[in-house]
BALOBA-1460 file (C-alpha; in Angstrom, 3 decimals):
// residues 184
<rec num="1" residu="m" x="0.000" y="0.000" z="0.000"/>
<rec num="2" residu="n" x="1.261" y="3.486" z="-0.870"/>
<rec num="3" residu="r" x="2.296" y="5.623" z="2.051"/>
<rec num="4" residu="f" x="0.713" y="8.747" z="0.554"/>
<rec num="5" residu="s" x="-2.475" y="9.346" z="-1.389"/>
<rec num="6" residu="a" x="-2.426" y="10.394" z="-5.021"/>
<rec num="7" residu="a" x="-3.410" y="13.920" z="-3.943"/>
<rec num="8" residu="i" x="-0.409" y="14.193" z="-1.605"/>
<rec num="9" residu="r" x="1.887" y="12.856" z="-4.338"/>
<rec num="10" residu="t" x="0.510" y="15.536" z="-6.688"/>
<rec num="11" residu="m" x="1.175" y="18.214" z="-4.044"/>
<rec num="12" residu="m" x="4.709" y="16.875" z="-3.583"/>
<rec num="13" residu="v" x="5.374" y="17.307" z="-7.300"/>
<rec num="14" residu="s" x="3.611" y="20.698" z="-7.537"/>
<rec num="15" residu="f" x="5.484" y="22.163" z="-4.578"/>
<rec num="16" residu="t" x="8.727" y="20.220" z="-5.216"/>
<rec num="17" residu="i" x="8.989" y="18.603" z="-1.805"/>
<rec num="18" residu="q" x="10.586" y="15.306" z="-0.905"/>
<rec num="19" residu="e" x="8.749" y="12.390" z="0.655"/>
<rec num="20" residu="e" x="10.638" y="12.786" z="3.951"/>
<rec num="21" residu="d" x="9.502" y="16.427" z="4.210"/>
<rec num="22" residu="v" x="5.768" y="15.654" z="4.166"/>
<rec num="23" residu="e" x="5.254" y="14.525" z="7.783"/>
<rec num="24" residu="p" x="7.304" y="17.373" z="9.354"/>
<rec num="25" residu="i" x="5.341" y="19.919" z="7.295"/>
<rec num="26" residu="i" x="2.061" y="18.363" z="8.456"/>
<rec num="27" residu="e" x="3.128" y="18.400" z="12.121"/>
<rec num="28" residu="k" x="4.339" y="22.020" z="12.001"/>
<rec num="29" residu="t" x="1.150" y="23.076" z="10.235"/>
<rec num="30" residu="k" x="-0.997" y="21.392" z="12.890"/>
<rec num="31" residu="t" x="0.869" y="23.434" z="15.510"/>
<rec num="32" residu="v" x="0.181" y="26.677" z="13.634"/>
<rec num="33" residu="l" x="-3.458" y="25.781" z="13.014"/>
<rec num="34" residu="g" x="-3.858" y="24.822" z="16.665"/>
<rec num="35" residu="a" x="-3.028" y="28.419" z="17.621"/>
<rec num="36" residu="v" x="-5.665" y="29.996" z="15.359"/>
<rec num="37" residu="r" x="-8.427" y="30.023" z="17.968"/>
<rec num="38" residu="c" x="-6.059" y="31.584" z="20.545"/>
<rec num="39" residu="i" x="-5.105" y="34.330" z="18.098"/>
<rec num="40" residu="y" x="-8.787" y="35.091" z="17.445"/>
<rec num="41" residu="w" x="-9.523" y="35.094" z="21.187"/>
<rec num="42" residu="r" x="-6.566" y="37.341" z="22.061"/>
<rec num="43" residu="t" x="-7.476" y="39.827" z="19.330"/>
<rec num="44" residu="r" x="-11.119" y="39.967" z="20.425"/>
<rec num="45" residu="t" x="-10.135" y="40.321" z="24.092"/>
<rec num="46" residu="n" x="-7.763" y="43.228" z="23.440"/>
<rec num="47" residu="a" x="-10.256" y="44.967" z="21.163"/>
<rec num="48" residu="d" x="-13.042" y="44.464" z="23.719"/>
<rec num="49" residu="l" x="-10.901" y="46.009" z="26.476"/>
<rec num="50" residu="i" x="-10.245" y="49.087" z="24.390"/>
<rec num="51" residu="r" x="-13.933" y="49.352" z="23.433"/>
<rec num="52" residu="e" x="-14.926" y="48.967" z="27.089"/>
<rec num="53" residu="e" x="-12.596" y="51.777" z="28.130"/>
<rec num="54" residu="a" x="-14.159" y="54.016" z="25.507"/>
<rec num="55" residu="a" x="-17.725" y="52.996" z="26.451"/>
<rec num="56" residu="n" x="-17.102" y="53.677" z="30.124"/>
<rec num="57" residu="g" x="-16.352" y="57.273" z="29.265"/>
<rec num="58" residu="l" x="-12.626" y="57.079" z="29.748"/>
<rec num="59" residu="y" x="-12.273" y="58.479" z="26.249"/>
<rec num="60" residu="a" x="-14.915" y="60.468" z="24.413"/>
<rec num="61" residu="d" x="-13.433" y="59.575" z="21.043"/>
<rec num="62" residu="i" x="-10.188" y="58.273" z="19.588"/>
<rec num="63" residu="g" x="-8.742" y="61.780" z="19.320"/>
<rec num="64" residu="t" x="-9.360" y="62.438" z="23.009"/>
<rec num="65" residu="a" x="-7.874" y="59.062" z="23.891"/>
<rec num="66" residu="l" x="-4.717" y="59.715" z="21.907"/>
<rec num="67" residu="q" x="-4.417" y="63.226" z="23.324"/>
<rec num="68" residu="y" x="-4.776" y="61.875" z="26.866"/>
<rec num="69" residu="l" x="-2.234" y="59.135" z="26.268"/>
<rec num="70" residu="s" x="0.333" y="61.444" z="24.710"/>
<rec num="71" residu="d" x="-0.033" y="64.373" z="27.131"/>
<rec num="72" residu="f" x="-1.233" y="63.144" z="30.510"/>
<rec num="73" residu="a" x="-1.041" y="59.383" z="30.943"/>
<rec num="74" residu="p" x="1.807" y="57.892" z="32.927"/>
<rec num="75" residu="i" x="4.449" y="56.223" z="30.765"/>
<rec num="76" residu="n" x="3.507" y="52.700" z="31.893"/>
<rec num="77" residu="e" x="-0.140" y="53.315" z="30.906"/>
<rec num="78" residu="q" x="0.982" y="54.626" z="27.514"/>
<rec num="79" residu="k" x="3.173" y="51.581" z="26.925"/>
<rec num="80" residu="d" x="0.409" y="49.193" z="28.021"/>
<rec num="81" residu="h" x="-2.104" y="50.819" z="25.680"/>
<rec num="82" residu="e" x="0.388" y="50.928" z="22.810"/>
<rec num="83" residu="q" x="1.157" y="47.240" z="23.340"/>
<rec num="84" residu="r" x="-2.532" y="46.297" z="23.250"/>
<rec num="85" residu="i" x="-3.045" y="48.256" z="20.020"/>
<rec num="86" residu="l" x="0.106" y="46.744" z="18.520"/>
<rec num="87" residu="n" x="-1.067" y="43.218" z="19.480"/>
<rec num="88" residu="i" x="-4.413" y="43.815" z="17.793"/>
<rec num="89" residu="y" x="-2.760" y="44.920" z="14.549"/>
<rec num="90" residu="e" x="-0.223" y="42.094" z="14.593"/>
<rec num="91" residu="n" x="-2.921" y="39.522" z="15.256"/>
<rec num="92" residu="q" x="-5.165" y="40.974" z="12.552"/>
<rec num="93" residu="t" x="-2.288" y="40.649" z="10.101"/>
<rec num="94" residu="i" x="-1.811" y="37.001" z="11.043"/>
<rec num="95" residu="i" x="-5.558" y="36.334" z="10.848"/>
<rec num="96" residu="k" x="-5.803" y="37.930" z="7.388"/>
<rec num="97" residu="m" x="-2.880" y="35.838" z="6.163"/>
<rec num="98" residu="l" x="-4.357" y="32.580" z="7.506"/>
<rec num="99" residu="e" x="-7.817" y="33.388" z="6.146"/>
<rec num="100" residu="s" x="-6.291" y="34.244" z="2.771"/>
<rec num="101" residu="i" x="-4.567" y="30.860" z="2.678"/>
<rec num="102" residu="l" x="-7.806" y="29.122" z="3.728"/>
<rec num="103" residu="k" x="-9.667" y="30.891" z="0.906"/>
<rec num="104" residu="s" x="-7.012" y="29.903" z="-1.629"/>
<rec num="105" residu="i" x="-7.340" y="26.275" z="-0.513"/>
<rec num="106" residu="g" x="-11.043" y="26.473" z="-1.322"/>
<rec num="107" residu="d" x="-10.001" y="27.282" z="-4.896"/>
<rec num="108" residu="y" x="-7.661" y="24.280" z="-5.154"/>
<rec num="109" residu="p" x="-8.750" y="22.284" z="-8.228"/>
<rec num="110" residu="e" x="-9.159" y="18.868" z="-6.638"/>
<rec num="111" residu="n" x="-11.130" y="18.655" z="-3.354"/>
<rec num="112" residu="g" x="-10.448" y="22.316" z="-2.550"/>
<rec num="113" residu="a" x="-13.947" y="23.007" z="-1.228"/>
<rec num="114" residu="l" x="-13.795" y="19.864" z="0.918"/>
<rec num="115" residu="y" x="-10.344" y="20.785" z="2.283"/>
<rec num="116" residu="n" x="-11.604" y="24.284" z="3.073"/>
<rec num="117" residu="t" x="-14.649" y="22.932" z="4.933"/>
<rec num="118" residu="i" x="-12.589" y="20.479" z="6.975"/>
<rec num="119" residu="l" x="-10.001" y="23.092" z="7.983"/>
<rec num="120" residu="k" x="-12.613" y="25.733" z="8.712"/>
<rec num="121" residu="n" x="-14.732" y="23.451" z="10.890"/>
<rec num="122" residu="y" x="-11.830" y="21.906" z="12.745"/>
<rec num="123" residu="y" x="-9.436" y="24.834" z="13.186"/>
<rec num="124" residu="f" x="-11.098" y="28.161" z="12.340"/>
<rec num="125" residu="d" x="-14.615" y="28.103" z="13.835"/>
<rec num="126" residu="d" x="-15.106" y="29.531" z="17.334"/>
<rec num="127" residu="k" x="-15.840" y="26.093" z="18.692"/>
<rec num="128" residu="r" x="-13.949" y="23.205" z="17.193"/>
<rec num="129" residu="s" x="-16.155" y="20.544" z="15.701"/>
<rec num="130" residu="s" x="-15.166" y="16.975" z="16.426"/>
<rec num="131" residu="d" x="-13.799" y="14.850" z="13.617"/>
<rec num="132" residu="e" x="-16.817" y="12.565" z="13.946"/>
<rec num="133" residu="r" x="-19.260" y="15.437" z="13.609"/>
<rec num="134" residu="i" x="-17.454" y="16.830" z="10.551"/>
<rec num="135" residu="y" x="-17.319" y="13.584" z="8.594"/>
<rec num="136" residu="e" x="-20.942" y="12.831" z="9.449"/>
<rec num="137" residu="e" x="-22.027" y="16.304" z="8.271"/>
<rec num="138" residu="l" x="-20.003" y="15.868" z="5.090"/>
<rec num="139" residu="g" x="-21.462" y="12.419" z="4.549"/>
<rec num="140" residu="i" x="-18.101" y="10.754" z="3.976"/>
<rec num="141" residu="e" x="-16.529" y="7.684" z="5.506"/>
<rec num="142" residu="r" x="-14.234" y="8.030" z="8.492"/>
<rec num="143" residu="t" x="-11.135" y="6.739" z="6.662"/>
<rec num="144" residu="l" x="-11.696" y="9.046" z="3.700"/>
<rec num="145" residu="y" x="-12.235" y="11.980" z="6.070"/>
<rec num="146" residu="y" x="-8.884" y="11.449" z="7.823"/>
<rec num="147" residu="q" x="-7.133" y="11.074" z="4.486"/>
<rec num="148" residu="r" x="-8.660" y="14.337" z="3.203"/>
<rec num="149" residu="k" x="-7.896" y="16.095" z="6.493"/>
<rec num="150" residu="k" x="-4.224" y="15.103" z="6.198"/>
<rec num="151" residu="e" x="-4.180" y="16.352" z="2.613"/>
<rec num="152" residu="a" x="-5.851" y="19.614" z="3.659"/>
<rec num="153" residu="v" x="-3.325" y="20.215" z="6.452"/>
<rec num="154" residu="l" x="-0.419" y="19.501" z="4.112"/>
<rec num="155" residu="l" x="-1.806" y="21.838" z="1.461"/>
<rec num="156" residu="f" x="-2.298" y="24.556" z="4.087"/>
<rec num="157" residu="g" x="1.311" y="24.109" z="5.221"/>
<rec num="158" residu="l" x="2.611" y="24.251" z="1.674"/>
<rec num="159" residu="q" x="0.596" y="27.397" z="1.003"/>
<rec num="160" residu="l" x="1.857" y="28.906" z="4.262"/>
<rec num="161" residu="r" x="5.471" y="28.167" z="3.288"/>
<rec num="162" residu="s" x="5.040" y="29.889" z="-0.058"/>
<rec num="163" residu="f" x="2.816" y="32.760" z="1.156"/>
<rec num="164" residu="k" x="3.840" y="36.160" z="-0.117"/>
<rec num="165" residu="p" x="2.373" y="39.022" z="1.897"/>
<rec num="166" residu="p" x="0.593" y="41.713" z="-0.096"/>
<rec num="167" residu="p" x="2.612" y="44.853" z="-0.737"/>
<rec num="168" residu="k" x="2.521" y="47.401" z="2.046"/>
<rec num="169" residu="t" x="0.131" y="50.262" z="1.555"/>
<rec num="170" residu="g" x="0.932" y="53.818" z="2.384"/>
<rec num="171" residu="k" x="3.506" y="56.277" z="1.218"/>
<rec num="172" residu="p" x="6.675" y="54.855" z="-0.278"/>
<rec num="173" residu="r" x="9.828" y="55.729" z="1.605"/>
<rec num="174" residu="r" x="11.761" y="58.624" z="0.156"/>
<rec num="175" residu="a" x="15.417" y="58.388" z="-0.736"/>
<rec num="176" residu="k" x="17.763" y="60.108" z="1.708"/>
<rec num="177" residu="s" x="19.423" y="62.136" z="-0.980"/>
<rec num="178" residu="r" x="19.498" y="62.503" z="-4.737"/>
<rec num="179" residu="n" x="22.896" y="60.838" z="-4.810"/>
<rec num="180" residu="s" x="21.432" y="57.645" z="-3.383"/>
<rec num="181" residu="l" x="19.137" y="57.205" z="-6.374"/>
<rec num="182" residu="v" x="20.389" y="54.949" z="-9.115"/>
<rec num="183" residu="s" x="19.945" y="56.457" z="-12.549"/>
<rec num="184" residu="t" x="18.724" y="54.276" z="-15.379"/>
């Protein structure tokens, strides 16, 4: 019996990976996917704390909050607030990247929609569905489900390895001097 399914062999060729690299990629990807719910929770918690502070009248609006923090707040309060805001933005960036990869998996030509559903239900939903519940809802056999789940995790890991973040938005950085520009 072959160690890997035809789909995994196709992925190995498409992404030029060796047979011995498959299992480590799957294990590392499971670790990353296992953290998804914590990232969502931490982002929501930090955002809720900031919203609660604003709702309790600590800040009338964002401008007042920033003015207070820059002019009057003790340094440790400023740093704490800055860290919470920074955590929210960092986590949102991670979430967008993971959701982008999940969406791209849904577009994968063979079983993409199934892979997307399995990953979403098991790793991305607020409450993890059990394997049994997922394969029953999908109407597939247990063995086939675990095979497709392994394929989905591998594909997610391969996509994560090759993920290219979108270009940064905002103003491009200016050259320090005219002499530093290369003429063409």
